[in-house]
C-alpha positions as CSV (number, residue, x, y, z in Angstrom):
1,M,26.0,-15.3,14.0
2,T,24.9,-15.3,17.7
3,A,28.4,-15.4,19.0
4,D,29.5,-12.7,16.6
5,L,26.6,-10.5,17.5
6,A,27.2,-10.8,21.3
7,D,30.7,-9.4,20.7
8,Y,29.3,-6.0,19.6
9,A,25.7,-5.8,20.7
10,E,23.8,-6.1,24.0
11,P,20.1,-6.7,24.8
12,H,18.1,-3.6,25.5
13,S,17.3,-3.2,29.2
14,E,13.7,-2.2,28.8
15,R,12.8,-4.1,25.6
16,P,14.9,-7.2,25.6
17,P,14.6,-9.3,22.4
18,A,12.4,-12.4,22.5
19,P,12.3,-15.1,19.8
20,V,9.2,-16.1,17.9
21,P,9.0,-19.8,16.7
22,V,9.7,-20.1,13.0
23,D,8.9,-23.1,10.8
24,W,11.9,-22.6,8.5
25,A,11.0,-25.5,6.2
26,A,7.6,-24.0,5.5
27,V,9.0,-20.4,5.1
28,E,11.7,-21.5,2.7
29,E,9.3,-23.6,0.7
30,W,7.0,-20.6,0.4
31,L,9.9,-18.3,-0.6
32,G,11.4,-20.9,-3.0
33,V,14.9,-20.3,-1.6
34,R,17.0,-21.3,1.4
35,L,17.8,-18.4,3.7
36,P,21.2,-17.5,5.1
37,G,22.2,-19.5,8.2
38,D,23.2,-16.4,10.2
39,Y,19.7,-14.8,9.6
40,R,18.0,-18.0,10.8
41,R,20.2,-18.2,13.9
42,F,19.6,-14.5,14.6
43,A,15.8,-14.9,14.3
44,D,15.8,-18.0,16.4
45,R,17.6,-16.3,19.2
46,Y,16.2,-12.7,19.0
47,G,13.0,-12.6,17.0
48,P,12.0,-9.3,15.4
49,V,14.4,-6.6,16.6
50,D,15.2,-2.9,16.6
51,F,19.0,-3.0,16.0
52,G,21.1,0.0,17.0
53,E,18.0,2.1,17.6
54,Y,17.7,2.6,13.9
55,L,17.4,-0.6,11.9
56,W,14.4,-3.0,12.1
57,I,15.3,-6.6,11.2
58,H,12.1,-8.3,10.2
59,V,11.7,-12.1,10.7
60,P,8.9,-14.4,9.8
61,C,6.2,-13.3,12.3
62,A,2.9,-11.6,12.4
63,Q,0.8,-9.3,14.7
64,D,-2.8,-8.6,13.9
65,G,-3.2,-5.2,12.3
66,R,0.5,-4.3,12.5
67,F,2.7,-6.7,10.5
68,D,2.5,-9.8,8.4
69,Y,5.8,-11.1,7.0
70,G,4.4,-12.3,3.7
71,Q,2.5,-9.0,3.1
72,W,5.5,-7.0,4.0
73,L,7.7,-8.9,1.5
74,R,5.1,-8.6,-1.2
75,E,4.6,-4.8,-0.8
76,T,8.3,-4.1,-0.4
77,H,9.3,-6.1,-3.4
78,R,6.5,-4.5,-5.5
79,E,7.8,-1.0,-4.6
80,A,11.4,-2.0,-5.3
81,R,10.4,-3.4,-8.7
82,I,8.7,-0.2,-9.6
83,E,11.5,2.1,-8.4
84,L,14.2,0.0,-10.2
85,R,12.7,0.7,-13.6
86,D,14.1,4.2,-13.3
87,L,17.7,2.8,-13.4
88,P,19.6,2.1,-16.6
89,G,19.3,-1.5,-17.6
90,E,22.9,-2.4,-16.6
91,E,22.3,-1.0,-13.0
92,R,18.9,-2.6,-12.5
93,Y,18.4,-5.5,-10.1
94,A,15.9,-8.3,-10.4
95,V,13.5,-8.6,-7.5
96,H,12.3,-11.7,-5.8
97,P,10.6,-14.0,-6.8
98,E,12.6,-13.5,-10.0
99,P,15.7,-15.8,-10.0
100,G,18.6,-14.0,-8.4
101,G,16.3,-11.2,-7.3
102,L,16.7,-8.9,-4.3
103,L,15.1,-10.3,-1.1
104,A,14.2,-7.9,1.6
105,W,15.1,-8.4,5.3
106,G,14.8,-5.0,7.0
107,C,14.3,-1.3,6.9
108,T,15.4,1.8,8.8
109,R,14.0,4.9,10.5
110,G,15.3,6.8,7.5
111,S,13.1,4.8,5.2
112,D,16.0,2.8,3.7
113,T,15.2,-0.8,2.7
114,L,17.7,-3.6,3.1
115,F,17.9,-6.6,0.8
116,W,20.1,-9.6,0.1
117,D,21.4,-9.8,-3.4
118,T,20.6,-13.5,-4.1
119,S,22.4,-13.4,-7.5
120,V,25.9,-13.3,-6.0
121,S,26.0,-17.0,-5.1
122,A,24.0,-20.3,-5.0
123,D,25.0,-20.4,-1.4
124,P,22.8,-18.1,0.7
125,D,25.5,-17.8,3.3
126,E,27.4,-15.8,0.8
127,W,24.6,-13.4,-0.1
128,T,25.6,-9.8,0.3
129,V,23.6,-6.7,1.3
130,V,22.1,-4.1,-1.0
131,V,20.5,-1.0,0.6
132,R,17.9,1.2,-1.1
133,H,19.1,4.5,0.5
134,Q,16.6,7.3,0.6
135,G,18.2,10.7,0.0
136,P,21.9,10.0,0.2
137,V,24.0,13.0,1.2
138,P,26.0,14.3,-1.8
139,G,29.6,13.4,-1.4
140,S,28.9,10.6,1.0
141,G,29.7,8.0,-1.6
142,L,26.3,6.4,-1.1
143,R,24.3,5.5,-4.2
144,D,20.5,5.2,-4.2
145,W,20.9,1.4,-4.6
146,H,24.1,0.6,-2.8
147,A,25.8,-2.8,-2.9
148,Y,27.9,-3.7,0.1
149,D,30.4,-6.5,-0.1
150,L,29.2,-7.7,3.3
151,T,26.9,-10.5,4.4
152,L,24.2,-9.8,7.0
153,T,26.6,-10.5,9.9
154,G,29.3,-8.3,8.4
155,Y,26.8,-5.5,7.7
156,L,25.5,-5.4,11.2
157,R,29.1,-5.3,12.6
158,H,29.8,-2.5,10.2
159,M,26.8,-0.5,11.5
160,V,28.3,-0.4,15.0
161,R,32.0,0.1,13.9
162,D,34.2,2.3,16.0
163,G,34.9,4.9,13.2
164,W,33.6,5.9,9.8
165,E,35.8,3.5,7.9
166,L,35.3,5.5,4.7
167,P,35.3,5.3,1.8
168,S,35.1,1.5,1.6
169,P,32.2,1.0,2.2
170,P,30.1,4.0,3.2
171,G,27.9,3.5,6.2
172,P,24.9,5.0,8.0
173,L,24.6,8.7,7.4
174,M,24.4,9.5,11.1
175,G,27.6,7.7,11.9
176,P,28.1,4.4,13.9
177,L,25.1,3.0,15.7
178,P,24.9,1.9,19.3
179,G,25.3,-1.8,19.8
180,S,21.8,-2.6,21.2
181,V,19.2,-5.2,20.3
182,A,15.6,-4.5,21.3
183,R,12.3,-6.2,20.6
184,T,10.6,-4.1,17.9
185,A,8.4,-1.7,19.8
186,F,5.4,-2.0,17.4
187,L,5.5,-5.8,17.6
188,P,5.3,-6.5,21.3
189,D,3.0,-9.5,20.8
190,A,4.4,-10.9,17.6
191,A,3.3,-14.5,16.9
192,P,4.5,-17.2,14.6
193,W,3.8,-16.6,10.9
194,T,2.1,-19.2,8.7
195,P,2.8,-19.0,5.0
196,P,-0.5,-18.6,3.1
197,A,-1.8,-21.7,1.4
198,A,-1.9,-21.7,-2.4
199,L,-5.4,-20.9,-3.4
200,P,-7.1,-22.2,-6.6
201,P,-7.9,-19.5,-9.2
202,R,-11.0,-17.5,-8.1
203,L,-12.2,-17.3,-11.7
204,T,-12.2,-19.6,-14.7
205,D,-10.3,-18.6,-17.8
206,A,-13.5,-17.4,-19.4
207,E,-14.5,-15.4,-16.3
208,R,-11.1,-13.9,-16.1
209,R,-11.4,-12.7,-19.7
210,A,-14.8,-11.2,-19.0
211,A,-13.4,-9.5,-15.8
212,L,-10.4,-8.0,-17.5
213,E,-11.2,-7.7,-21.2
214,T,-14.7,-8.3,-22.5
215,G,-17.2,-7.7,-19.7
216,T,-18.9,-4.3,-19.1
217,G,-20.8,-2.6,-16.3
218,L,-22.1,-4.7,-13.4
219,E,-21.2,-8.0,-15.2
220,A,-17.5,-7.1,-15.1
221,L,-17.6,-5.5,-11.7
222,R,-19.2,-8.6,-10.1
223,L,-16.3,-10.7,-11.4
224,L,-13.6,-8.2,-10.4
225,S,-15.1,-7.4,-7.0
226,P,-17.9,-9.8,-5.8
227,P,-20.7,-7.8,-4.1
228,P,-21.5,-8.4,-0.5
229,E,-24.4,-10.6,0.6
230,R,-25.9,-7.7,2.6
231,P,-25.1,-4.3,1.0
232,Y,-25.2,-1.5,3.6
233,L,-27.0,1.6,2.6
234,G,-28.1,3.1,5.9
235,D,-31.5,3.4,7.6
236,G,-33.1,6.0,5.4
237,T,-34.7,6.0,1.9
238,W,-33.7,7.3,-1.5
239,E,-36.7,9.6,-1.5
240,G,-35.6,11.1,1.8
241,L,-32.0,11.6,0.5
242,F,-33.3,13.2,-2.8
243,A,-35.6,15.5,-0.8
244,E,-32.8,16.7,1.4
245,L,-30.4,17.3,-1.5
246,G,-33.1,18.9,-3.7
247,T,-32.2,16.6,-6.6
248,R,-32.2,13.0,-7.5
249,L,-28.8,11.3,-8.1
250,P,-27.8,9.4,-11.3
251,R,-29.6,6.1,-11.8
252,E,-26.3,4.3,-12.4
253,Y,-25.1,5.4,-9.0
254,V,-28.3,4.2,-7.3
255,E,-28.1,0.8,-9.2
256,L,-24.4,0.4,-8.1
257,M,-25.2,1.2,-4.5
258,V,-28.2,-1.2,-4.4
259,E,-25.8,-3.9,-5.6
260,Y,-22.8,-3.1,-3.4
261,G,-23.8,-0.5,-0.8
262,A,-21.3,1.7,1.0
263,G,-17.8,0.4,1.4
264,C,-14.2,0.5,0.1
265,W,-13.1,-0.5,-3.4
266,S,-9.6,-2.0,-3.7
267,Q,-8.8,-0.9,-0.2
268,W,-8.5,2.6,-1.5
269,L,-11.7,4.3,-2.8
270,R,-14.4,4.9,-0.2
271,F,-18.0,5.4,-1.1
272,L,-20.1,7.5,1.3
273,T,-23.1,5.8,3.0
274,P,-26.0,7.2,1.0
275,L,-29.1,6.6,3.1
276,R,-27.8,6.9,6.7
277,T,-29.7,9.4,8.8
278,G,-28.4,11.4,11.7
279,E,-25.1,13.2,12.2
280,R,-22.9,11.3,9.8
281,R,-25.4,11.3,6.9
282,F,-24.5,11.8,3.2
283,A,-25.3,15.5,3.1
284,T,-23.2,16.2,6.2
285,H,-20.1,14.7,4.6
286,V,-20.8,16.4,1.3
287,G,-21.1,19.8,3.2
288,E,-17.8,19.3,5.1
289,V,-15.9,18.5,1.9
290,L,-17.4,21.5,0.0
291,D,-16.8,23.9,2.9
292,G,-13.1,22.9,2.7
293,Y,-13.1,23.3,-1.1
294,R,-14.7,26.8,-1.0
295,M,-12.0,27.9,1.5
296,L,-9.2,26.7,-0.7
297,K,-10.9,28.3,-3.7
298,R,-11.0,31.7,-2.0
299,N,-7.3,31.6,-1.3
300,H,-6.1,29.9,-4.5
301,P,-8.8,30.4,-7.2
302,D,-6.5,29.3,-10.1
303,S,-5.8,25.9,-8.4
304,F,-9.4,25.2,-7.5
305,P,-11.5,26.1,-10.6
306,L,-14.6,24.0,-9.9
307,S,-17.9,25.5,-8.6
308,A,-19.2,23.9,-5.5
309,W,-22.6,22.3,-5.3
310,P,-25.4,23.5,-5.1
311,E,-24.1,26.2,-7.5
312,P,-25.0,25.5,-11.1
313,G,-22.7,22.9,-12.5
314,G,-21.1,22.6,-9.1
315,F,-19.0,19.7,-7.8
316,L,-21.0,17.1,-5.8
317,P,-18.7,14.5,-4.1
318,F,-19.8,11.0,-3.2
319,A,-16.6,9.1,-2.7
320,N,-13.1,9.8,-1.4
321,S,-9.7,8.0,-1.3
322,V,-7.5,7.1,1.6
323,D,-5.1,9.7,0.2
324,G,-7.7,12.5,0.4
325,D,-8.8,12.7,-3.2
326,H,-12.5,13.1,-4.0
327,L,-14.7,11.6,-6.7
328,G,-18.0,13.3,-7.6
329,W,-20.2,14.8,-10.3
330,L,-20.3,18.1,-12.1
331,T,-24.1,18.9,-11.7
332,E,-24.5,20.3,-15.2
333,G,-28.0,20.5,-16.4
334,D,-31.3,19.2,-15.2
335,D,-30.7,15.5,-16.0
336,P,-28.5,13.8,-13.3
337,D,-27.9,10.9,-15.6
338,A,-25.9,13.2,-17.9
339,W,-23.7,14.6,-15.1
340,P,-20.0,14.0,-15.9
341,L,-17.8,12.4,-13.3
342,V,-14.7,14.4,-12.1
343,V,-11.9,13.8,-9.7
344,W,-10.7,16.5,-7.3
345,P,-7.1,15.3,-6.8
346,R,-5.3,16.1,-3.7
347,H,-1.7,16.0,-5.0
348,A,-2.2,17.3,-8.6
349,R,-3.8,20.1,-10.5
350,Q,-7.5,19.8,-11.4
351,G,-8.1,17.7,-14.4
352,A,-10.9,17.5,-17.0
353,P,-14.1,15.5,-16.4
354,L,-13.7,11.7,-16.9
355,E,-14.8,10.3,-20.2
356,H,-17.1,7.5,-19.0
357,G,-19.9,6.9,-16.5
358,L,-19.5,5.5,-13.0
359,M,-19.5,1.8,-13.7
360,D,-17.3,1.9,-16.7
361,T,-14.9,4.1,-14.8
362,L,-14.8,1.6,-11.9
363,V,-14.2,-1.2,-14.4
364,A,-11.4,0.5,-16.2
365,W,-9.8,1.6,-12.9
366,Q,-9.9,-1.9,-11.4
367,R,-8.5,-3.3,-14.6
368,G,-5.6,-0.9,-14.3
369,R,-6.5,0.9,-17.6
370,L,-7.5,4.2,-16.2
371,A,-4.7,6.7,-15.5
372,T,-5.8,10.0,-14.0
373,P,-4.5,12.1,-11.1
374,G,-6.5,11.3,-8.0
375,L,-7.2,7.6,-8.8
376,A,-4.2,5.4,-7.8
377,G,-3.2,3.2,-10.7
378,L,-1.7,-0.3,-10.9
379,D,1.8,-1.2,-11.9
380,E,2.3,-2.8,-15.3
381,D,3.3,-6.1,-13.7
382,D,0.4,-6.2,-11.2
383,D,-2.3,-8.7,-11.6
384,P,-5.5,-6.6,-11.4
385,L,-7.4,-9.4,-9.8
386,E,-5.0,-9.4,-6.8
387,Y,-5.9,-5.7,-6.1
388,A,-9.6,-5.6,-7.1
389,G,-12.1,-6.1,-4.3
390,F,-14.9,-4.5,-2.3
391,R,-15.3,-4.4,1.5
392,A,-18.8,-3.5,2.7
393,W,-19.3,-1.3,5.7
394,N,-21.9,-1.2,8.5
395,D,-23.2,1.6,10.6
396,A,-19.9,1.7,12.6
397,A,-18.1,3.1,9.6
398,Y,-17.3,6.8,9.7
399,W,-18.1,7.4,6.1
């Protein structure tokens, strides 16, 4: 591989490639397969690279907050598995770790993802490339999931070919790439990657059943997402918050916050800090959200049908998602414990109030049984316990 690559690619003058040590025996044991020899030689010589100023070739490495090889594989394979369900059965690929499944090795600036088809041979040196092309140009000959009769070495050579070489096989939509190999810009300090150790099950079989099937309320939530040792609520009091708002809040919400405090559920749903005082207090965040809602409602009343708190029955938000959705109450009537929950979804039309209270809603959502616009759902093959969790905040958190 290295000799072949040197024939058609040169190191970038400003970002020359640099290897990162790889324990191939440990990586391959973790993957459960042996990797192609040309890929191993490429990684040993160049490390993670930006090839042809378009294609990122990922190798087993890590950089805090930016990249983890194992996490990247897990997320990429999950997305591929979900997308492939839309294909007819005869066109559908298996995905690693299924036997013969696609195994990712790179991606592009055009959001394409590159895999090996491990089903073509028991010899990994004969694995060929499959590319998940995003938005192929009509008439280009490219399919959404395009199989190339090329190994990694052959595919890279094809990417820097002298001409289009159409129609067998189609190539990059922008034409041949420059023959350059650069250290990946977002991984300047990439370090060796250590495969995660196999962990014993977090829950017993009985606890797992309670978490996913039989438990309710706080009992189930504690199993799904263990609460923090020191919940963070802020430096104020519930009485002070209720006085500022002019109303108490539902007892179930207060009970949940006393147990968990402010933080992020499943790395996605963020609960406002209820008792913080000062500039970033609960009422300030609520006001900012509702100011935005009122402006949208004035311009598009049919798309934003809710009243905004403190109007009678108005929407009072207390949580938001990383995608800009908001969860709150419809403040209908004098009893806050009877207020229904509602989601204001960012990317969908307004839906009806949710059927259940806050804790049952969180339980159903973390179990993967709640499907509603504005609350991201799990895939049918996901293990809910892998995605459930709660991360507590402190006063440094924005929300």
